[in-house]
N, C-alpha and C positions, 0 to 999 in steps of 0.2 A: 504494500500500500504506500502511496505517496500523499503528501499534504500540500494543498494549495491554499494560499491566503487570499481571501476574497472579502474586501471591505473590513478587514480586521478579524473575520471569522475563519476558522479552520474548516476546510472542505476536504473530505477524504476521497481520494480517487484511486481506483484499482489500476495497477500497472498492466500494460499490455503483455501478451504472452512472450514476446521477444525480450523485453526488458526484464521480466521475471526470470526467464531462463538464463540471461546473462548474469544476473545477480547470483543465482544459485550456482552457476558454473564457476564464478569467481571464488565463492566461498569454498566450493569443493576443491578447486585447484590450490587455494591457500592451505586448506586442511591437509591435502596430500603432501604438499611441500614440507609442512611442519612435521608430519608423521615421518616422512623420509629422513629429514635432517635429524630428528630425535633418534631414529633408529641408528643412523651413522654414529652419532655421539655415544649412544648407549653401547654399541658394539666395541668402541674403542675406549670405554671407561671401565676401570676396575672398581666396581661398586663397593667392594669390601674396604678399599682405601677411603672412599667417600664417606661411608658410614662411620669409619674410625677417625675421621678428620677432627671432630670436636675434641676428642680425647688427646690427639696429637697437638692440636692448637693450644689446649690448656697446659700440656706438659711443656711446650716451647715457651709459653708466656711465663711459666714458673721459673724456667731456666734463665730468663732475661731480667729477672728481678732479684736484687737491686742492680741498677746500672753501675758499671765500673767507673766511678767518678775520677779515679786516679788517671785513667786513660785520656782524660780531656786535655792534658798537657801536650799530647801528641796530635791533636786535631786542629791546632791553630793554623799551621801552614797549609794543610789540605783544604780547610774551609776558605782560606784566603785565595788559594789557587782556584777554587770553585767560583768565587766572586769575580776573579779576574777573567776566567773563561767566559762567564756570562756577560760581563761588561764589554770586554774587547771583541767578543763574537758579535754582540749586538751592534757595536760601532761599525765593525766590518760589514755586517749585513745592511745597515742603513746607508752607508756610503755607496755601496753597489746598487742598492734598491732605488736610489734617487734617479740616476739616469735610466734605469730599466723602466721605472714607472712613467717617466717622461716620454719614453718611446712607446709605451703600451697604451697611454691615453689617446683616445681618438682625436681630441682637439689639440694635442701638442706633438703627436708623432710625426717624424719627418716623412714617413711613407706608410700609408694604411695597408698597402698590399705586400710590402716586403719587411720593413723594420718592425711594425707592430706584431706580426705573427712570430717573429724571432723573440721579441721581448716577452710575449705571452708564453712561448715555449720555455723560456728561462724561468718564468714565474711558476708554471705548472711543474716543471722538473724539480725545482727547489722544494715546493710544497708537498710533492708526492713521496719524497724520500725522508724517512724519519731521521732525527738527529743521531740516534744510535747506529743506524745503518751508515750514515755519513762517517761517524766515528770509527766504525769497523773498517771501512775502506781506507780512511786517512791514516789510521794506525799502521796499516799494512804499507802505505806509501811513504809517510814521513816518520814512522816509528812511534812508539808509545810516548805519552807525555802531554803536557799542557798545550803545545802547539796543535796537536791533532784535535783536541777538544775545542780550541778557539775556532779553528777552521770548520769543524762540524757544526758548531752553533751558528757561525757566520753564514755558511751555505744554506742552512735551514731557515735562517731569518730573512734571507733575500726575498723569497717568494711571499712570505707573510706580509712584510712591510711594503713591498712593491705593489701587491694586489690592493691593499687598503689605500695606499697613497695614490695609485692611478685612478681608483674610483673617486677619490676626493678631488682629483684634478678634473675629471670629467664632469663633476657637479658644480664647478665654479660658475660665478656670474660672468657671462661673456660680455655683458655691457661694460664692466670695468676694464676688461682687456681691450675692447674696442676703443674705449676712451683714451687709454694709454697709447694705443697704436695710432690714433688720430692726431696725436701731438708730433708724429714723425719719429717716434722712438724705434730703435733697431730691435731685432729679435731678442737679444739678451736683455735689453731694457724692458721689453714687454713682459718677459718672464719674471724679471726681478721686481717690477712694480705692479704688474697686473695679475700674476699667477701666485707668486710666492706668498704675498700677504694673506691671500685667501686660504691657502692650504697649510700655512704655518701652524695654526692650532692643532689641526688634524695630524700633522707630521710629528709634533711634540707628543701628543697623546699616544700615537702609534708606537713611537720609540720607547716611551716609558712602559707601555703595556707589554711590548715584546721583551724588554729587559726583565720584567717581572716573570714572564713565562720562561725565559732562558735560565733564570736562577733555579727553577725547578728541574729543567732538563739537564743542566750541567751537573747536578748532584749524582746522577746515575751514569754519566759518561765514563767514570773511572772503572765501572764494571767491565768495560771492554778495553781498558788500558789507556783511556784518553785523559788521564789526570783528574785531580780534584779529590773530594772526600769519598767518592765512589770506590777509589782504590782501597782505602781503609775498610770500607764496608764489605767489599769483596773478600779481603783478607780475613776479616773477622768471621764472616760466614764460612769460609773455607776451613778455618781452624776451629770451628764450632765454639768460638768465644762469644756466647750469646749475651753476656753482660756488656761486652763492648759494642755489640750490635745495637742493643737498646740505647746505649749512650749516643752512638752515632745517629740513630734515628731521631732522638730528641734534639740533637744539634741541628740536624737538617730541618726539622719542623720549626725550631726557633729561627733559623735563618730565613725560611720561607715567610714566616709571620712578619719578621722585620722588613723584608723586601716588599711584602704586600702593603705594609703601613707606609713605607717610603714612597712607593709608586702611587698610592692613593693620595698622599699629601701633595706630590708633585702634580698629578693630574688635576687635583682640585685647584691648585695654584694657577695652573695653565688655563683651565677651562672655566 
Protein backbone atom coordinates (compact mmCIF):
# COMPACT_ATOMS: atom_id res chain seq x y z
CA UNK A 1 0.00 0.00 0.00
CA UNK A 2 1.11 3.58 -0.63
CA UNK A 3 -0.03 6.83 0.97
CA UNK A 4 -1.04 9.92 -0.99
CA UNK A 5 -1.61 13.26 0.70
CA UNK A 6 -4.80 14.95 -0.50
CA UNK A 7 -5.64 18.25 1.17
CA UNK A 8 -3.90 17.20 4.38
CA UNK A 9 -5.74 13.86 4.56
CA UNK A 10 -4.08 10.49 4.02
CA UNK A 11 -5.53 8.47 1.18
CA UNK A 12 -4.50 4.82 0.92
CA UNK A 13 -3.86 3.56 -2.57
CA UNK A 14 -3.16 -0.02 -3.60
CA UNK A 15 0.10 -0.56 -5.48
CA UNK A 16 -0.16 -1.96 -8.97
CA UNK A 17 0.98 -5.52 -9.57
CA UNK A 18 4.35 -4.58 -11.12
CA UNK A 19 5.31 -2.25 -8.22
CA UNK A 20 4.28 -4.83 -5.64
CA UNK A 21 6.32 -7.52 -7.39
CA UNK A 22 9.36 -5.23 -7.58
CA UNK A 23 9.19 -4.47 -3.84
CA UNK A 24 8.91 -8.14 -2.89
CA UNK A 25 11.71 -9.09 -5.31
CA UNK A 26 13.98 -6.46 -3.75
CA UNK A 27 13.25 -7.76 -0.24
CA UNK A 28 13.86 -11.34 -1.40
CA UNK A 29 17.17 -10.43 -3.03
CA UNK A 30 18.32 -8.52 0.08
CA UNK A 31 17.38 -11.46 2.32
CA UNK A 32 19.20 -13.91 0.06
CA UNK A 33 22.36 -11.77 0.07
CA UNK A 34 22.21 -11.47 3.87
CA UNK A 35 21.79 -15.22 4.35
CA UNK A 36 24.62 -15.97 1.91
CA UNK A 37 27.01 -13.52 3.60
CA UNK A 38 26.11 -14.85 7.04
CA UNK A 39 26.78 -18.38 5.84
CA UNK A 40 30.22 -17.38 4.54
CA UNK A 41 31.07 -15.67 7.82
CA UNK A 42 29.73 -18.59 9.85
CA UNK A 43 31.77 -21.16 7.90
CA UNK A 44 34.99 -19.22 8.56
CA UNK A 45 34.29 -18.49 12.23
CA UNK A 46 35.34 -20.72 15.12
CA UNK A 47 32.31 -20.23 17.33
CA UNK A 48 33.98 -21.87 20.33
CA UNK A 49 36.41 -18.95 20.40
CA UNK A 50 33.55 -16.46 20.04
CA UNK A 51 31.66 -17.97 22.98
CA UNK A 52 34.85 -17.93 25.07
CA UNK A 53 35.63 -14.31 24.15
CA UNK A 54 34.05 -12.69 27.28
CA UNK A 55 36.19 -14.87 29.56
CA UNK A 56 39.35 -14.10 27.59
CA UNK A 57 38.57 -10.39 27.53
CA UNK A 58 38.07 -10.36 31.29
CA UNK A 59 41.35 -12.22 31.83
CA UNK A 60 43.21 -9.78 29.56
CA UNK A 61 41.69 -6.79 31.36
CA UNK A 62 42.82 -8.22 34.69
CA UNK A 63 46.37 -8.62 33.37
CA UNK A 64 46.45 -4.95 32.27
CA UNK A 65 45.67 -3.62 35.76
CA UNK A 66 47.42 -1.74 37.27
CA UNK A 67 49.36 0.07 34.52
CA UNK A 68 53.15 0.04 34.78
CA UNK A 69 53.56 3.73 35.70
CA UNK A 70 57.36 3.40 35.86
CA UNK A 71 57.38 2.71 32.11
CA UNK A 72 56.09 6.22 31.38
CA UNK A 73 59.66 7.59 31.47
CA UNK A 74 60.32 5.69 28.22
CA UNK A 75 57.32 7.11 26.37
CA UNK A 76 58.36 10.76 26.16
CA UNK A 77 60.36 10.48 22.96
CA UNK A 78 57.92 8.11 21.19
CA UNK A 79 54.92 10.37 21.83
CA UNK A 80 56.98 13.36 20.67
CA UNK A 81 57.82 11.48 17.48
CA UNK A 82 54.13 10.73 17.03
CA UNK A 83 53.24 14.42 17.30
CA UNK A 84 55.99 15.31 14.84
CA UNK A 85 54.80 12.67 12.38
CA UNK A 86 51.26 14.04 12.52
CA UNK A 87 52.29 17.69 12.28
CA UNK A 88 54.92 17.41 9.56
CA UNK A 89 52.79 14.96 7.59
CA UNK A 90 49.87 17.39 7.75
CA UNK A 91 52.06 20.26 6.55
CA UNK A 92 53.34 18.15 3.67
CA UNK A 93 49.83 17.12 2.67
CA UNK A 94 48.51 20.68 2.79
CA UNK A 95 51.37 22.11 0.74
CA UNK A 96 50.79 19.56 -2.02
CA UNK A 97 46.99 19.75 -1.73
CA UNK A 98 46.86 23.49 -2.50
CA UNK A 99 47.98 23.28 -6.18
CA UNK A 100 46.12 19.99 -6.62
CA UNK A 101 42.85 21.52 -5.42
CA UNK A 102 43.41 24.59 -7.60
CA UNK A 103 43.78 22.33 -10.63
CA UNK A 104 40.78 20.18 -9.64
CA UNK A 105 38.26 23.02 -9.20
CA UNK A 106 36.25 23.70 -12.36
CA UNK A 107 36.46 27.47 -12.00
CA UNK A 108 40.24 27.61 -11.53
CA UNK A 109 41.69 24.63 -13.40
CA UNK A 110 43.94 25.45 -16.39
CA UNK A 111 42.28 22.68 -18.40
CA UNK A 112 38.99 20.91 -17.69
CA UNK A 113 39.74 18.11 -20.15
CA UNK A 114 43.38 17.40 -19.22
CA UNK A 115 44.63 18.95 -15.97
CA UNK A 116 41.43 18.47 -13.93
CA UNK A 117 41.19 14.67 -14.52
CA UNK A 118 44.83 14.29 -13.47
CA UNK A 119 44.22 16.30 -10.29
CA UNK A 120 41.11 14.29 -9.49
CA UNK A 121 43.06 11.08 -10.03
CA UNK A 122 45.67 12.24 -7.52
CA UNK A 123 42.92 13.02 -5.00
CA UNK A 124 41.18 9.68 -5.46
CA UNK A 125 44.46 7.74 -5.31
CA UNK A 126 45.48 9.44 -2.07
CA UNK A 127 42.10 8.89 -0.40
CA UNK A 128 41.78 5.29 -1.55
CA UNK A 129 44.94 4.05 0.19
CA UNK A 130 44.91 3.91 3.97
CA UNK A 131 47.79 5.45 5.90
CA UNK A 132 48.84 2.02 7.19
CA UNK A 133 49.18 0.74 3.63
CA UNK A 134 51.17 3.84 2.71
CA UNK A 135 53.39 3.17 5.74
CA UNK A 136 53.91 -0.48 4.77
CA UNK A 137 55.06 0.50 1.28
CA UNK A 138 57.22 3.40 2.47
CA UNK A 139 58.92 1.35 5.19
CA UNK A 140 59.98 -1.00 2.40
CA UNK A 141 61.22 1.90 0.26
CA UNK A 142 62.87 4.32 2.73
CA UNK A 143 63.31 1.98 5.66
CA UNK A 144 61.67 1.96 9.09
CA UNK A 145 61.50 5.12 11.13
CA UNK A 146 59.87 8.52 11.46
CA UNK A 147 60.44 9.54 7.82
CA UNK A 148 58.26 6.72 6.55
CA UNK A 149 55.53 7.79 8.98
CA UNK A 150 55.69 11.42 7.89
CA UNK A 151 55.46 10.48 4.22
CA UNK A 152 52.59 8.07 4.88
CA UNK A 153 50.57 10.71 6.73
CA UNK A 154 51.42 13.29 4.07
CA UNK A 155 50.35 11.14 1.13
CA UNK A 156 47.13 10.20 2.91
CA UNK A 157 46.37 13.85 3.74
CA UNK A 158 46.69 15.13 0.16
CA UNK A 159 43.42 13.67 -1.05
CA UNK A 160 41.43 14.65 2.04
CA UNK A 161 42.59 18.28 2.07
CA UNK A 162 42.50 18.73 -1.70
CA UNK A 163 38.96 17.36 -2.03
CA UNK A 164 37.48 19.66 0.62
CA UNK A 165 39.51 22.61 -0.60
CA UNK A 166 38.58 22.29 -4.27
CA UNK A 167 34.92 22.01 -3.29
CA UNK A 168 35.32 25.24 -1.30
CA UNK A 169 36.93 26.90 -4.32
CA UNK A 170 34.04 25.86 -6.56
CA UNK A 171 31.56 27.44 -4.12
CA UNK A 172 33.14 30.90 -4.01
CA UNK A 173 31.27 34.03 -5.06
CA UNK A 174 32.25 34.63 -8.69
CA UNK A 175 31.08 38.25 -8.47
CA UNK A 176 34.02 39.08 -6.22
CA UNK A 177 36.41 37.40 -8.65
CA UNK A 178 34.95 39.31 -11.58
CA UNK A 179 35.24 42.56 -9.65
CA UNK A 180 38.96 41.99 -9.11
CA UNK A 181 39.44 40.92 -12.74
CA UNK A 182 37.61 44.06 -13.93
CA UNK A 183 40.35 46.22 -12.40
CA UNK A 184 42.83 44.74 -14.88
CA UNK A 185 44.43 42.41 -12.34
CA UNK A 186 46.61 39.57 -13.61
CA UNK A 187 45.85 35.91 -12.94
CA UNK A 188 47.97 35.72 -9.79
CA UNK A 189 46.37 38.89 -8.45
CA UNK A 190 42.87 37.55 -9.13
CA UNK A 191 43.77 34.44 -7.16
CA UNK A 192 45.32 36.39 -4.30
CA UNK A 193 42.55 38.99 -3.91
CA UNK A 194 39.48 37.26 -5.35
CA UNK A 195 39.80 33.59 -4.41
CA UNK A 196 42.14 33.25 -1.43
CA UNK A 197 40.20 35.53 0.95
CA UNK A 198 37.03 33.52 0.31
CA UNK A 199 38.56 30.07 0.89
CA UNK A 200 40.99 31.01 3.67
CA UNK A 201 38.60 30.18 6.57
CA UNK A 202 37.76 26.82 4.99
CA UNK A 203 41.45 26.16 4.38
CA UNK A 204 42.33 26.85 8.01
CA UNK A 205 39.50 24.66 9.29
CA UNK A 206 40.43 21.81 6.96
CA UNK A 207 44.07 21.98 8.02
CA UNK A 208 43.32 21.84 11.73
CA UNK A 209 40.73 19.10 11.27
CA UNK A 210 43.16 16.97 9.26
CA UNK A 211 45.89 17.47 11.87
CA UNK A 212 43.47 16.21 14.51
CA UNK A 213 42.78 13.09 12.43
CA UNK A 214 46.48 12.53 11.77
CA UNK A 215 47.22 12.49 15.50
CA UNK A 216 45.03 9.42 15.76
CA UNK A 217 46.42 7.74 12.66
CA UNK A 218 50.06 8.35 13.58
CA UNK A 219 49.68 6.48 16.89
CA UNK A 220 49.35 3.15 15.05
CA UNK A 221 51.91 3.61 12.28
CA UNK A 222 54.61 2.21 14.55
CA UNK A 223 52.90 -1.17 14.35
CA UNK A 224 54.35 -1.49 10.84
CA UNK A 225 57.69 0.15 11.68
CA UNK A 226 56.90 3.75 10.74
CA UNK A 227 57.96 5.27 14.06
CA UNK A 228 56.05 6.83 16.93
CA UNK A 229 54.50 5.34 20.02
CA UNK A 230 53.11 2.46 17.99
CA UNK A 231 56.57 0.86 18.14
CA UNK A 232 56.37 0.65 21.93
CA UNK A 233 52.82 -0.65 21.68
CA UNK A 234 53.82 -3.38 19.26
CA UNK A 235 56.80 -4.35 21.43
CA UNK A 236 54.68 -4.50 24.59
CA UNK A 237 52.05 -6.66 22.90
CA UNK A 238 54.70 -8.99 21.45
CA UNK A 239 56.33 -9.51 24.86
CA UNK A 240 52.92 -9.86 26.58
CA UNK A 241 53.71 -6.89 28.85
CA UNK A 242 50.05 -6.06 29.37
CA UNK A 243 50.63 -3.52 32.14
CA UNK A 244 52.78 -1.56 29.71
CA UNK A 245 50.11 -1.92 27.02
CA UNK A 246 47.50 -0.38 29.31
CA UNK A 247 49.81 2.54 30.11
CA UNK A 248 50.54 3.15 26.41
CA UNK A 249 46.81 3.10 25.63
CA UNK A 250 46.18 5.65 28.40
CA UNK A 251 48.93 7.90 26.99
CA UNK A 252 47.44 7.61 23.50
CA UNK A 253 43.96 8.46 24.80
CA UNK A 254 45.31 11.46 26.71
CA UNK A 255 47.18 12.68 23.61
CA UNK A 256 44.08 12.39 21.45
CA UNK A 257 41.98 14.24 24.03
CA UNK A 258 44.49 17.09 24.17
CA UNK A 259 44.71 17.29 20.37
CA UNK A 260 40.90 17.32 20.19
CA UNK A 261 40.80 20.20 22.66
CA UNK A 262 43.48 22.15 20.79
CA UNK A 263 41.85 21.65 17.39
CA UNK A 264 38.43 22.67 18.79
CA UNK A 265 39.89 25.86 20.24
CA UNK A 266 41.70 26.71 17.00
CA UNK A 267 38.63 26.05 14.85
CA UNK A 268 36.51 28.16 17.18
CA UNK A 269 39.01 31.00 16.98
CA UNK A 270 39.10 30.80 13.18
CA UNK A 271 35.41 30.31 12.49
